[in-house]
N, CA and C of each residue as an Amber inpcrd file, in Angstrom:
protein
   723
   0.8090000  -1.2150000  -0.0270000   0.0330000  -0.0150000   0.0540000
   0.8720000   1.2680000  -0.0230000   2.0090000   1.1850000   0.6670000
   2.8670000   2.3700000   0.7800000   3.9440000   2.3790000  -0.2620000
   4.5250000   3.6100000  -0.5480000   5.5720000   3.8050000  -1.5530000
   6.8840000   3.3960000  -0.8600000   7.8460000   2.9230000  -1.6570000
   9.1100000   2.6210000  -1.1250000   9.7850000   3.7550000  -0.4390000
  10.1020000   3.6900000   0.7310000  10.8420000   4.7640000   1.4400000
  11.4580000   4.2080000   2.6890000  12.4040000   4.9370000   3.2460000
  13.1520000   4.4040000   4.4490000  12.1650000   4.6140000   5.6310000
  12.2960000   3.7330000   6.6000000  11.4980000   3.7960000   7.8550000
  12.0830000   4.9120000   8.6850000  11.2440000   5.8310000   9.1010000
  11.7020000   6.9370000  10.0370000  11.7700000   6.4720000  11.4510000
  12.6990000   7.0030000  12.1760000  12.9970000   6.4980000  13.6130000
  12.8010000   7.6330000  14.5980000  12.0700000   7.3440000  15.6830000
  11.9420000   8.2850000  16.7970000  12.5280000   7.5210000  18.0440000
  13.3560000   8.1600000  18.7770000  13.8900000   7.7380000  20.1190000
  13.1900000   8.5080000  21.1700000  12.4550000   7.8580000  22.0160000
  11.5460000   8.4970000  22.9680000  12.0150000   8.4080000  24.4060000
  11.5530000   9.3410000  25.2440000  11.7720000   9.2600000  26.7880000
  13.3270000   9.7440000  27.0880000  13.8920000  10.6240000  26.3080000
  15.2360000  11.1520000  26.6040000  15.1550000  12.2090000  27.7060000
  16.2920000  12.0460000  28.5780000  16.3580000  12.9960000  29.6720000
  17.7280000  13.6650000  29.7470000  18.6970000  13.0920000  28.9360000
  20.1620000  13.5830000  29.1570000  20.6870000  14.0780000  27.8340000
  21.6780000  15.0920000  27.9760000  22.2280000  15.5550000  26.7450000
  23.0020000  14.5590000  26.0260000  23.7180000  13.7510000  26.6740000
  24.5420000  12.6950000  25.9150000  23.6440000  11.6640000  25.1780000
  22.3250000  11.4650000  25.6570000  21.5320000  10.5090000  24.9410000
  20.9390000  11.2620000  23.7160000  20.6040000  12.5430000  23.8410000
  20.1440000  13.3120000  22.7190000  21.1700000  13.2530000  21.5680000
  22.4510000  13.5620000  22.0630000  23.5980000  13.5420000  21.0450000
  23.8170000  12.2020000  20.4270000  23.6500000  11.0660000  21.0830000
  23.8300000   9.8470000  20.6640000  22.7660000   9.4250000  19.5810000
  21.4620000   9.8280000  19.9370000  20.4400000   9.4710000  19.0630000
  20.5660000  10.2970000  17.6760000  20.9510000  11.5640000  17.8150000
  21.1440000  12.3040000  16.5890000  22.1950000  11.6300000  15.7610000
  23.4290000  11.3840000  16.4700000  24.6380000  10.8080000  15.7400000
  24.2450000   9.4530000  14.9990000  23.3830000   8.7040000  15.6380000
  22.9330000   7.4230000  15.0660000  22.0240000   7.5490000  13.8710000
  21.3820000   8.7610000  13.7400000  20.5440000   8.9970000  12.5770000
  19.0670000   8.9900000  12.8430000  18.7610000   9.2680000  14.1550000
  17.3110000   9.4590000  14.4460000  16.6500000  10.5680000  13.7820000
  15.3920000  10.4330000  13.3710000  14.6180000  11.5110000  12.7000000
  13.8460000  12.3610000  13.7610000  13.6080000  11.8820000  14.8860000
  12.8490000  12.4810000  15.8720000  13.2450000  12.1170000  17.1860000
  13.1500000  13.0640000  18.2200000  13.4750000  12.8440000  19.6800000
  12.2300000  13.1120000  20.4380000  11.8580000  12.1160000  21.3440000
  10.6750000  12.3490000  22.2310000  10.9680000  12.7240000  23.5480000
  10.2000000  13.7580000  24.0500000  10.2640000  14.1930000  25.3850000
   8.9720000  13.9240000  26.1070000   8.9780000  13.3090000  27.2120000
   7.7090000  12.9700000  27.9200000   7.2740000  14.0460000  28.8320000
   6.2300000  14.6900000  28.5950000   5.7720000  15.8320000  29.4430000
   4.5330000  15.3290000  30.1850000   4.6860000  14.2320000  30.8310000
   3.6340000  13.5920000  31.6630000   4.2570000  13.1780000  33.0430000
   3.8410000  13.9940000  34.0130000   4.4300000  14.0560000  35.3250000
   4.6490000  12.6210000  35.9800000   3.5830000  11.6940000  35.6800000
   3.5800000  10.3950000  36.3240000   4.5160000   9.4070000  35.6330000
   5.0730000   9.7900000  34.5810000   5.9530000   8.9280000  33.9990000
   7.4000000   9.0150000  34.5160000   8.0550000   7.7320000  34.6770000
   9.4230000   7.8140000  35.1660000  10.4050000   8.4810000  34.2060000
  10.0310000   8.6990000  33.0350000  10.8410000   9.3380000  31.9850000
  10.4860000  10.8660000  31.8690000   9.7330000  11.3670000  32.7410000
   9.1610000  12.7520000  32.5450000  10.2180000  13.7950000  32.7450000
  10.1170000  14.7770000  31.9210000  10.9490000  16.0290000  32.0630000
   9.9790000  17.2030000  32.0530000  10.4790000  18.2730000  32.7340000
   9.7420000  19.5190000  32.5920000   9.8190000  20.1950000  31.3370000
   8.8830000  21.1430000  31.0250000   8.9100000  21.8370000  29.9070000
  10.3030000  22.5590000  29.6100000  10.7260000  23.0610000  30.7220000
  12.0400000  23.8380000  30.6420000  13.1680000  22.9560000  30.1940000
  13.1420000  21.7650000  30.8970000  14.2220000  20.7700000  30.5280000
  14.0920000  20.3090000  29.0070000  12.9280000  20.0320000  28.6450000
  12.6910000  19.5810000  27.2840000  13.1580000  20.6470000  26.2310000
  12.9710000  21.9720000  26.6540000  13.2770000  23.0340000  25.7650000
  14.8580000  23.1160000  25.7100000  15.4370000  22.8820000  26.8410000
  16.9060000  22.8610000  26.9460000  17.5750000  21.7120000  26.1130000
  16.9550000  20.6110000  26.1110000  17.4570000  19.5040000  25.3750000
  17.2920000  19.6060000  23.8760000  16.0160000  20.2040000  23.5670000
  15.6830000  20.3160000  22.2280000  16.5600000  21.3200000  21.4310000
  17.1170000  22.2460000  22.2520000  18.0190000  23.2240000  21.6040000
  19.2590000  22.5450000  20.9840000  19.5160000  21.3070000  21.3530000
  20.7220000  20.6460000  20.9170000  20.5250000  20.0110000  19.5460000
  19.1930000  19.9300000  19.1470000  18.8820000  19.2630000  17.8810000
  19.3190000  20.0110000  16.6340000  19.8770000  19.2630000  15.7360000
  20.1660000  20.0900000  14.3880000  18.9650000  20.1920000  13.5100000
  19.0700000  21.0260000  12.4810000  17.9200000  20.9800000  11.5850000
  17.4750000  19.5140000  11.0310000  16.1900000  19.4070000  10.8810000
  15.5710000  18.2890000  10.2430000  15.4980000  17.0970000  11.3030000
  15.8920000  17.3920000  12.5570000  15.5200000  16.4800000  13.6210000
  14.3650000  16.9360000  14.4080000  13.2830000  16.3790000  14.5170000
  12.0600000  16.8710000  15.0650000  11.9560000  16.5260000  16.5950000
  11.6590000  17.5480000  17.4170000  11.2950000  17.2770000  18.8260000
   9.8330000  16.8560000  18.9200000   9.5570000  15.8450000  19.6030000
   8.1520000  15.3440000  19.7860000   7.8520000  15.4780000  21.3140000
   6.7270000  16.1420000  21.5780000   6.2900000  16.3810000  23.0040000
   5.1580000  15.4380000  23.2090000   5.3250000  14.5320000  24.2990000
   4.1950000  13.5340000  24.6230000   3.4420000  14.1000000  25.7650000
   2.1660000  14.0490000  25.6300000   1.2040000  14.5880000  26.6470000
   0.1480000  13.5060000  26.8760000  -0.3600000  13.3990000  28.1560000
  -1.4320000  12.5470000  28.4710000  -2.4490000  13.3410000  29.1680000
  -3.5880000  13.6080000  28.4680000  -4.7820000  14.2750000  28.9850000
  -4.3880000  15.6050000  29.5760000  -3.5820000  16.3970000  28.9530000
  -3.0340000  17.7140000  29.3960000  -4.0740000  18.7710000  28.8380000
  -4.1710000  19.8770000  29.4600000  -5.1040000  20.9370000  29.0400000
  -4.4660000  21.6370000  27.7450000  -5.4150000  22.1300000  26.8780000
  -5.0170000  22.7410000  25.6290000  -4.1500000  23.8190000  25.9950000
  -4.3120000  24.6710000  27.0160000  -3.4840000  25.8510000  27.2940000
  -2.0350000  25.3650000  27.5980000  -1.8840000  24.3220000  28.3840000
  -0.5640000  23.8690000  28.6950000   0.2100000  23.2780000  27.4630000
  -0.5500000  22.5710000  26.6730000   0.1080000  22.0470000  25.3970000
   0.5850000  23.1900000  24.5530000  -0.3170000  24.2580000  24.3960000
   0.1940000  25.3780000  23.5780000   1.2640000  26.1140000  24.1850000
   1.2940000  26.3020000  25.4130000   2.3830000  26.9230000  26.1110000
   3.6500000  26.1560000  25.9920000   3.6510000  24.8920000  26.0680000
   4.8200000  24.0490000  25.8530000   5.3960000  24.2030000  24.4680000
   4.5350000  24.0690000  23.4900000   4.9120000  24.1830000  22.1670000
   5.4880000  25.7080000  21.7520000   5.0040000  26.5850000  22.4950000
   5.5720000  27.9160000  22.2020000   7.0260000  27.9590000  22.7990000
   7.3580000  27.1540000  23.6960000   8.7590000  27.0720000  24.2880000
   9.7030000  26.3250000  23.3520000   9.1100000  25.4980000  22.4910000
   9.9210000  24.5120000  21.6970000   9.5100000  24.5670000  20.2170000
   9.9510000  25.5750000  19.5350000   9.6000000  25.8230000  18.0610000
   9.8100000  24.5480000  17.2220000   8.8780000  24.3230000  16.3480000
   8.9690000  23.1410000  15.4330000   8.6300000  21.7950000  16.0060000
   8.1240000  21.7720000  17.2560000   7.7510000  20.5420000  17.9080000
   6.5150000  19.8880000  17.3490000   6.4440000  18.6880000  17.3090000
   5.3840000  17.8670000  17.0030000   4.7090000  17.3210000  18.2290000
   3.4290000  17.1240000  18.3160000   2.7970000  16.8570000  19.6060000
   2.2250000  15.2990000  19.4880000   2.5180000  14.5860000  20.6100000
   2.0330000  13.2040000  20.6630000   0.9790000  13.1040000  21.7990000
  -0.2840000  12.6690000  21.3510000  -1.2910000  12.5450000  22.3910000
  -1.4910000  11.1590000  22.7830000  -1.2740000  10.9000000  24.0460000
  -1.2420000   9.3940000  24.4550000  -2.2370000   9.1730000  25.5390000
  -3.2000000   9.9060000  25.7070000  -4.2490000   9.6570000  26.7110000
  -5.6580000   9.3340000  26.1040000  -6.6910000  10.1280000  26.6420000
  -8.0240000   9.8590000  26.0990000  -8.5000000  11.0130000  25.2520000
  -7.5760000  11.8380000  24.7470000  -7.9680000  13.0070000  23.9910000
  -8.8530000  12.7210000  22.7520000  -9.9050000  13.5140000  22.7300000
 -10.8570000  13.3540000  21.5040000 -10.2870000  14.1520000  20.3380000
 -10.7240000  13.8960000  19.1520000 -10.3180000  14.7750000  17.9980000
 -10.4550000  16.2790000  18.3090000 -11.5240000  16.5880000  18.9570000
 -11.7160000  18.0050000  19.3180000 -10.6340000  18.4620000  20.1590000
 -10.2680000  17.7740000  21.3010000  -9.2080000  18.0210000  22.1530000
  -7.8870000  18.2290000  21.3970000  -7.5610000  17.3300000  20.4270000
  -6.3880000  17.4010000  19.7500000  -6.4380000  18.7470000  18.9410000
  -7.4340000  18.9670000  18.2630000  -7.5850000  20.1450000  17.4410000
  -7.3780000  21.4270000  18.2520000  -7.9790000  21.5090000  19.5240000
  -7.7830000  22.7040000  20.3950000  -6.4050000  22.8570000  20.7870000
  -5.7300000  21.7800000  21.2070000  -4.4100000  21.9380000  21.7930000
  -3.3350000  22.2230000  20.6510000  -3.6450000  21.8740000  19.4570000
  -2.7610000  22.1120000  18.3580000  -3.1130000  23.2880000  17.5690000
  -4.1830000  23.9990000  17.9750000  -4.7490000  25.1280000  17.3370000
  -5.0210000  24.8640000  15.8100000  -5.2620000  23.6420000  15.4930000
  -5.6630000  23.2500000  14.2690000  -4.5380000  23.3610000  13.1490000
  -3.3880000  23.5140000  13.5960000  -2.2660000  23.7850000  12.6200000
  -1.0390000  22.8450000  12.9740000  -0.7290000  22.7250000  14.2710000
   0.4910000  22.0660000  14.5420000   0.3810000  20.5310000  14.2760000
   1.2600000  19.8420000  13.6800000   1.1460000  18.4500000  13.4540000
   1.1720000  17.6130000  14.7290000   0.3160000  16.5520000  14.7010000
   0.3020000  15.6910000  15.9370000   0.1710000  14.2430000  15.6250000
   0.6060000  13.3510000  16.4970000   0.5070000  11.9790000  16.5100000
  -0.5920000  11.4770000  17.4590000  -1.4300000  10.6110000  17.1420000
  -2.4360000  10.1130000  18.0670000  -2.1130000   8.6570000  18.3200000
  -1.8920000   8.3380000  19.6280000  -1.6690000   6.9920000  20.0260000
  -2.9460000   6.1960000  19.9250000  -2.7240000   5.0110000  19.4170000
  -3.9220000   3.9610000  19.2820000  -3.3990000   2.7830000  20.2700000
  -4.1960000   2.6450000  21.2810000  -3.7120000   1.7060000  22.2900000
  -4.2450000   0.3100000  21.8950000  -3.4440000  -0.5110000  21.3920000
  -3.8580000  -1.8290000  20.9330000  -3.8650000  -2.6930000  22.0220000
  -4.9530000  -3.6030000  22.2010000  -5.0090000  -4.4450000  23.3880000
  -3.9830000  -5.6580000  23.2310000  -3.3690000  -6.0270000  24.2330000
  -2.5660000  -7.1730000  24.2020000  -3.4170000  -8.4570000  24.0620000
  -2.9060000  -9.4070000  23.2330000  -3.6020000 -10.5690000  22.9810000
  -3.0000000 -11.8220000  23.7930000  -3.8580000 -12.6000000  24.3300000
  -3.4050000 -13.7520000  25.2260000  -3.3840000 -14.9720000  24.3480000
  -3.7490000 -14.9580000  23.0240000  -3.6950000 -15.9790000  22.1660000
  -5.0830000 -16.7180000  22.1240000  -6.0900000 -16.2340000  22.8690000
  -7.3320000 -16.9090000  22.8900000  -8.5290000 -15.9480000  22.7920000
  -8.2780000 -14.7680000  23.3420000  -9.4400000 -13.8160000  23.3110000
  -9.6180000 -13.0870000  22.0450000  -8.4890000 -12.9310000  21.2740000
  -8.5790000 -12.1060000  20.0060000  -8.8370000 -10.5860000  20.2510000
  -8.4550000 -10.1820000  21.3900000  -8.6640000  -8.7170000  21.8320000
  -8.0600000  -7.7290000  20.8630000  -6.8370000  -7.9650000  20.3380000
  -6.1220000  -7.1480000  19.5830000  -6.9470000  -7.0690000  18.1240000
  -7.5030000  -8.1220000  17.7340000  -8.2070000  -8.1900000  16.5170000
  -9.4860000  -7.4280000  16.6040000 -10.0550000  -7.1970000  17.7650000
 -11.2890000  -6.4570000  17.9710000 -11.1810000  -4.9280000  17.9230000
  -9.9540000  -4.4970000  18.0200000  -9.7050000  -3.0440000  18.0300000
  -9.8310000  -2.5800000  16.5550000 -10.6440000  -1.6650000  16.2400000
 -10.9330000  -1.2550000  14.8960000  -9.9950000  -0.1070000  14.5260000
  -8.7870000  -0.4430000  14.0860000  -7.8940000   0.5840000  13.8370000
  -8.2160000   1.4500000  12.6330000  -8.9430000   0.8000000  11.6450000
  -9.3400000   1.5500000  10.4260000 -10.2920000   2.6930000  10.7910000
 -11.3830000   2.3010000  11.7600000 -12.2750000   3.3130000  12.2750000
 -11.6560000   4.3710000  13.0900000 -10.6590000   3.9510000  13.9100000
  -9.9770000   4.8460000  14.7950000  -9.2050000   5.8480000  13.9950000
  -8.4740000   5.3870000  12.8800000  -7.7180000   6.3240000  12.1030000
  -8.6690000   7.3350000  11.3160000  -9.9510000   6.8600000  11.0100000
 -10.8810000   7.8260000  10.3140000 -11.3120000   8.8330000  11.3450000
 -11.4860000   8.4070000  12.6800000 -11.9220000   9.2930000  13.6380000
 -11.0150000  10.3720000  13.8860000  -9.6520000  10.0210000  13.8650000
  -8.5890000  11.0600000  14.0360000  -7.9510000  11.3420000  12.7370000
  -8.7110000  11.5900000  11.7030000  -8.1430000  11.8670000  10.4050000
  -7.2640000  12.9470000  10.1670000  -7.2610000  13.9760000  11.2270000
  -6.4200000  15.1230000  11.1060000  -5.0630000  14.8320000  11.6770000
  -4.8900000  13.7510000  12.2980000  -3.5020000  13.3110000  12.8830000
  -2.5160000  13.0560000  11.7170000  -1.3290000  13.4670000  11.9450000
  -0.2940000  13.1510000  11.0100000  -0.0490000  11.7160000  10.9090000
  -0.2180000  10.8970000  11.9400000   0.0190000   9.4770000  11.9800000
  -0.6440000   8.9120000  13.1570000  -1.0000000   7.5180000  13.0520000
  -1.4130000   6.6720000  14.2860000  -0.1750000   6.0430000  14.7830000
  -0.0250000   6.2670000  16.0720000   1.1140000   5.6260000  16.7790000
   0.5970000   4.3860000  17.4350000   1.0420000   3.2760000  17.0690000
   0.4400000   1.9580000  17.5560000   1.2310000   1.4160000  18.8120000
   0.6060000   1.4410000  19.9400000   1.1810000   1.0650000  21.1600000
   0.3470000   0.0730000  21.9140000   1.0400000  -0.7710000  22.7200000
   0.2130000  -1.7050000  23.5580000  -0.6310000  -1.0560000  24.5490000
  -1.8560000  -1.5180000  24.8400000  -2.7100000  -1.0770000  25.8650000
  -2.4610000  -1.8380000  27.0630000  -1.9280000  -1.1570000  28.0670000
  -1.6210000  -1.6930000  29.4500000  -2.1640000  -0.7150000  30.4550000
  -2.1110000  -1.2160000  31.6560000  -2.6700000  -0.3260000  32.7490000
  -1.9830000   1.0400000  32.8510000  -2.6600000   2.0310000  33.0590000
  -2.0110000   3.4100000  33.0380000  -1.8840000   3.7190000  31.6190000
  -0.8310000   4.6410000  31.2190000  -0.7060000   5.1090000  29.8910000
   0.7580000   4.8590000  29.4250000   0.8450000   4.5250000  28.0890000
   2.1800000   4.0980000  27.6690000   2.2020000   2.6590000  27.4170000
   3.0410000   2.1230000  26.6040000   2.9800000   0.7840000  26.3560000
   3.6670000  -0.2060000  27.2810000   4.3810000   0.3910000  28.3280000
   5.0550000  -0.4080000  29.3760000   6.1290000  -1.4070000  28.8060000
   6.6070000  -1.1090000  27.6430000   7.6110000  -1.9610000  27.0680000
   7.1500000  -3.3110000  26.5040000   5.7100000  -3.3650000  26.2310000
   5.0590000  -4.4830000  25.8550000   4.8490000  -4.4380000  24.2880000
   4.9660000  -5.6220000  23.6300000   4.6440000  -5.6000000  22.1910000
   3.3020000  -6.3550000  21.9970000   2.4390000  -5.7940000  21.2580000
   1.1900000  -6.4480000  20.9080000   1.3720000  -7.3140000  19.6300000
   0.3660000  -8.0550000  19.2980000   0.4570000  -8.9580000  18.1810000
   0.3350000  -8.2630000  16.8260000   1.4040000  -7.9800000  16.1440000
   1.3580000  -7.1910000  14.9160000   0.5800000  -7.7700000  13.8650000
   0.5300000  -9.1440000  13.7820000  -0.0690000  -9.8130000  12.7040000
  -1.6340000  -9.6500000  12.7380000  -2.1870000  -9.2330000  13.8330000
  -3.6500000  -8.9930000  14.0180000  -4.1200000  -7.5700000  13.3840000
  -3.1720000  -6.7690000  13.1070000  -3.4420000  -5.4420000  12.5480000
  -4.1900000  -5.4910000  11.1790000  -5.0460000  -4.6060000  10.8830000
  -5.6770000  -4.6310000   9.5420000  -4.6040000  -4.5360000   8.4850000
  -4.9470000  -5.0740000   7.3440000  -3.9920000  -5.1220000   6.1670000
  -3.9010000  -3.8660000   5.4010000  -4.8430000  -2.9640000   5.5850000
  -4.8990000  -1.7110000   4.7970000  -5.5070000  -0.6070000   5.6250000
  -4.6410000   0.3090000   6.0290000  -5.1240000   1.4230000   6.9480000
  -4.7000000   2.7350000   6.1310000  -5.6450000   3.6230000   5.9970000
  -5.4370000   4.8490000   5.2110000  -4.8640000   5.8600000   6.1430000
  -3.6760000   5.6470000   6.6960000  -2.9800000   6.5000000   7.5510000
  -1.5500000   6.0520000   7.5580000  -0.6280000   7.1700000   7.9230000
   0.7140000   6.8770000   8.1930000   0.7990000   6.2080000   9.6160000
   1.5620000   5.2080000   9.7740000   1.6660000   4.5010000  11.0070000
   3.0590000   4.7200000  11.6890000   3.0650000   4.6540000  12.9930000
   4.1980000   4.5940000  13.7980000   4.1120000   3.4000000  14.7810000
   5.0710000   2.4770000  14.5430000   4.9950000   1.1940000  15.3370000
   5.8510000   1.5210000  16.6840000   5.1070000   1.2170000  17.7610000
   5.8230000   1.4130000  19.1250000   5.3980000   0.2080000  19.9610000
   5.9670000   0.1990000  21.1110000   5.6160000  -0.8120000  22.0780000
   6.4560000  -2.0650000  22.0740000   7.5270000  -2.0860000  22.9920000
   8.2840000  -3.2480000  23.1180000   9.3040000  -3.5240000  22.0840000
   9.5870000  -2.4900000  21.2060000  10.5400000  -2.6030000  20.2190000
  12.0110000  -2.7030000  20.7540000  12.8500000  -3.5340000  20.1370000
  14.2720000  -3.7110000  20.5310000  15.0960000  -3.8520000  19.2080000
  16.4180000  -3.8260000  19.3140000  17.1890000  -4.0700000  18.0970000
  16.9430000  -5.5240000  17.7340000  16.5120000  -6.4640000  18.5750000
  16.2320000  -7.7990000  18.0930000  15.0090000  -8.0230000  17.3600000
  13.9350000  -7.3290000  17.6760000  12.6540000  -7.5530000  16.9860000
  12.1390000  -6.5030000  16.0460000  12.7600000  -5.3380000  15.9100000
  12.3000000  -4.2870000  15.1220000  12.2750000  -4.5990000  13.6470000
  13.1600000  -5.5380000  13.2550000  13.1530000  -5.9570000  11.8060000
  11.8810000  -6.5630000  11.5710000  11.5750000  -7.5400000  12.3030000
  10.2250000  -8.3240000  12.1400000   9.0750000  -7.4470000  12.1660000
   9.1030000  -6.5430000  13.0440000   8.0020000  -5.5830000  13.2200000
   7.8290000  -4.6790000  11.9210000   8.9270000  -4.2340000  11.3680000
   8.8720000  -3.4170000  10.1400000   8.3020000  -4.3520000   8.9810000
   8.7730000  -5.4430000   8.8410000   8.4290000  -6.4020000   7.7500000
   6.8400000  -6.7420000   7.7970000   6.3630000  -6.9000000   9.1030000
   4.9210000  -7.1890000   9.2330000   4.0270000  -6.0010000   9.0730000
   4.4770000  -4.8590000   9.5410000   3.4930000  -3.6800000   9.6400000
   3.6250000  -2.6760000   8.4690000   4.8690000  -2.6140000   7.9360000
   5.0490000  -1.5630000   6.8370000   3.9560000  -1.6950000   5.7040000
   3.6470000  -2.8540000   5.2870000   2.7080000  -2.8830000   4.0820000
   1.2370000  -2.4950000   4.4590000   0.9270000  -2.3180000   5.7770000
  -0.3890000  -2.1730000   6.2200000  -0.8410000  -0.5920000   6.2080000
   0.0530000   0.3010000   6.0650000  -0.3460000   1.7560000   6.0510000
   0.2950000   2.5690000   4.9340000   0.0950000   3.8620000   5.0020000
   0.7070000   4.6730000   3.8870000   2.1590000   4.7440000   4.0310000
   2.7460000   4.7010000   5.2830000   4.0980000   4.7060000   5.4520000
   4.2590000   4.2010000   6.8550000   5.6080000   3.9190000   7.2230000
   5.8780000   3.3780000   8.5840000   7.0390000   4.0690000   9.2050000
   6.9190000   4.4070000  10.4600000   7.9790000   4.9770000  11.3410000
   8.0170000   4.0270000  12.5330000   9.0840000   4.0610000  13.2690000
   9.1660000   3.2510000  14.5180000   9.5850000   4.1020000  15.6060000
   9.2310000   3.7200000  16.8390000   9.3670000   4.5830000  18.0970000
   9.7240000   3.6210000  19.1840000  11.0640000   3.9580000  19.6750000
  11.5950000   3.1190000  20.7710000  11.9290000   3.8660000  21.9700000
  11.7670000   3.2860000  23.0450000  12.1580000   3.8880000  24.4010000
  12.9060000   2.8800000  25.2220000  12.1490000   2.0590000  25.9300000
  12.8030000   1.1290000  26.8560000  13.7950000   0.0870000  26.0970000
  13.5380000  -0.1450000  24.7960000  14.3850000  -1.1750000  24.1360000
  15.8130000  -0.6650000  23.8710000  16.0610000   0.6740000  24.0790000
  17.4700000   1.2660000  23.9750000  17.9740000   1.9030000  25.2310000
  17.3120000   1.4350000  26.2840000  17.7400000   1.9860000  27.6050000
  18.8720000   1.1110000  28.2670000  19.7980000   1.8270000  28.9920000
  20.7950000   1.0760000  29.7730000  20.2420000   0.0750000  30.7830000
  20.9760000  -0.9460000  30.9670000  20.6760000  -1.9900000  31.9230000
  21.2070000  -1.5960000  33.3610000  20.2780000  -1.6990000  34.3280000
  20.6590000  -1.5150000  35.7080000  21.4300000  -2.7340000  36.2160000
  21.8000000  -2.7400000  37.4510000  22.4480000  -3.8040000  38.0580000
  21.5860000  -5.0370000  38.2220000  20.2570000  -4.7980000  38.2100000
  19.3950000  -5.9320000  38.3210000  18.9320000  -6.4200000  36.9000000
  19.5700000  -5.8960000  35.9270000  19.2260000  -6.2010000  34.4450000
  18.0330000  -5.6750000  33.9470000  17.3090000  -4.8210000  34.6950000
  16.1660000  -4.1400000  34.1560000  16.4420000  -2.7390000  33.6470000
  15.7460000  -2.2290000  32.5930000  16.1180000  -0.9720000  32.0700000
  16.1940000   0.2990000  33.0560000  17.1540000   1.0930000  32.9430000
  17.1120000   2.2470000  33.6620000  16.3220000   3.3610000  32.8670000
  15.1150000   3.6130000  33.4520000  14.0940000   4.3940000  32.7410000
  14.6890000   5.8820000  32.6150000  14.6910000   6.1820000  31.3000000
  15.2040000   7.5590000  30.9100000  16.6700000   7.6610000  30.6110000
  17.3810000   6.5280000  30.9240000  18.8850000   6.6320000  30.6900000
  19.1460000   5.6300000  29.3880000  19.4660000   6.2250000  28.3990000
  19.6890000   5.4570000  27.0780000  21.2080000   4.8540000  27.0120000
  21.2390000   3.8950000  26.1670000  22.5240000   3.1990000  25.8650000
  22.8320000   3.4400000  24.3860000  23.9630000   4.1900000  24.2620000
  24.2720000   4.7140000  22.8880000  24.5880000   3.4950000  21.8880000
  25.1070000   2.3580000  22.4160000  25.3990000   1.1810000  21.6300000
  24.0600000   0.5330000  21.1710000  23.0750000   0.5950000  22.1140000
  21.6950000  -0.0220000  21.7500000  21.0680000   0.8810000  20.6480000
  21.2090000   2.1440000  20.7820000  20.5910000   3.0660000  19.8770000
  21.2070000   2.7990000  18.5490000  22.3950000   2.7200000  18.3620000
  23.1250000   2.3970000  17.1200000  22.6120000   1.0570000  16.5480000
  22.6540000   0.0350000  17.3750000  22.2420000  -1.2240000  17.0130000
  20.7120000  -1.1780000  16.4570000  19.8620000  -0.5090000  17.1220000
  18.5290000  -0.3120000  16.7750000  18.3230000   0.2760000  15.3310000
  19.0850000   1.3980000  15.1430000  19.0730000   2.1120000  13.8400000
  19.6300000   1.1470000  12.7420000  20.5840000   0.3810000  12.9300000
  21.2130000  -0.4130000  12.0500000  20.1220000  -1.6190000  11.6790000
  19.4040000  -2.0310000  12.6960000  18.4440000  -3.0880000  12.3970000
  17.2980000  -2.5340000  11.6210000  16.9410000  -1.3130000  11.7880000
  15.8760000  -0.5730000  10.9080000  16.3940000  -0.4920000   9.5490000
  17.6120000  -0.0820000   9.3030000  18.0670000  -0.0730000   7.9660000
  18.1630000  -1.3640000   7.3270000  18.5230000  -2.4030000   8.0670000
  18.5650000  -3.7080000   7.4850000  17.1370000  -4.2690000   6.9710000
  16.2120000  -3.8800000   7.8880000  14.7540000  -4.2640000   7.5860000
  14.3170000  -3.4770000   6.2180000  14.7160000  -2.2470000   6.1390000
  14.3310000  -1.5440000   4.8260000  14.8350000  -2.1950000   3.7020000
  16.2050000  -2.6700000   3.7780000  16.8660000  -3.3130000   2.6480000
  16.1090000  -4.6050000   2.3530000  15.7640000  -5.3310000   3.3400000
  15.1300000  -6.6550000   3.1720000  13.7150000  -6.5240000   2.5460000
  13.0010000  -5.3840000   3.0860000  11.7690000  -5.2220000   2.5920000
  11.7420000  -4.9220000   1.0490000  12.6970000  -4.0690000   0.6840000
  12.8400000  -3.6640000  -0.7940000  13.1560000  -4.8770000  -1.5390000
  13.9580000  -5.8380000  -1.0730000  14.2640000  -7.1100000  -1.7870000
  13.0220000  -7.9780000  -1.8860000  12.3650000  -8.0500000  -0.8400000
  11.0930000  -9.0420000  -0.9320000  10.0270000  -8.5600000  -1.7910000
   9.9670000  -7.1730000  -1.9350000   8.8550000  -6.5800000  -2.7880000
   9.3590000  -6.2790000  -4.1810000  10.6250000  -6.6130000  -4.4260000
  11.2420000  -6.4560000  -5.7120000  11.0470000  -5.0600000  -6.3470000
  11.2960000  -4.0130000  -5.4170000  11.1130000  -2.6330000  -5.9030000
  12.5670000  -2.2190000  -6.3310000
């Protein structure tokens, strides 16, 4: 369904200068800042603005909000020129339009239910209808539906997504350097284009082996980007483009 093009990459949940620099050096197209106070990766608007100033031209800052007031979204965007907005809560199309003043590009998270192999919950989520409902969004960001907000580092069953969605798609939720190639090959043909969004999958490991939330690993970032590029090459070969 989509035209041949490279998969865009967003690295999300950044809190440190060195991680912003590493993501840019690896070739990321967008950098995500979480402006949701309850998130362990949250930063203040002031901190996000400080980090965003490190970005070179053509690398987009993305501001993630969860059920934030329109006035606060607008104020944050005024502090960070050129930012794209990501709505990750229960915002209606009208809420999104008000917060972006009908002009600023935004992503709308679609929270895809996790599937236990028997209930078919993921298959019951009508992504086609959801994308039509949020037709003004620049893209649908596909994330796993877990308790609270955000994907919690969980991957949903990609194979249950509709085969044809009239929207640009951003695949998120549980992506790592090890599985992103498979995710791209499965999801890329289903929308107008595909981007990928990673957070916990490129975080540094703590002493307990669990990700250090908000602290990225430059080597994992580079491995992730390399895996995306390999997937693009494989996709072009299999489609004979």
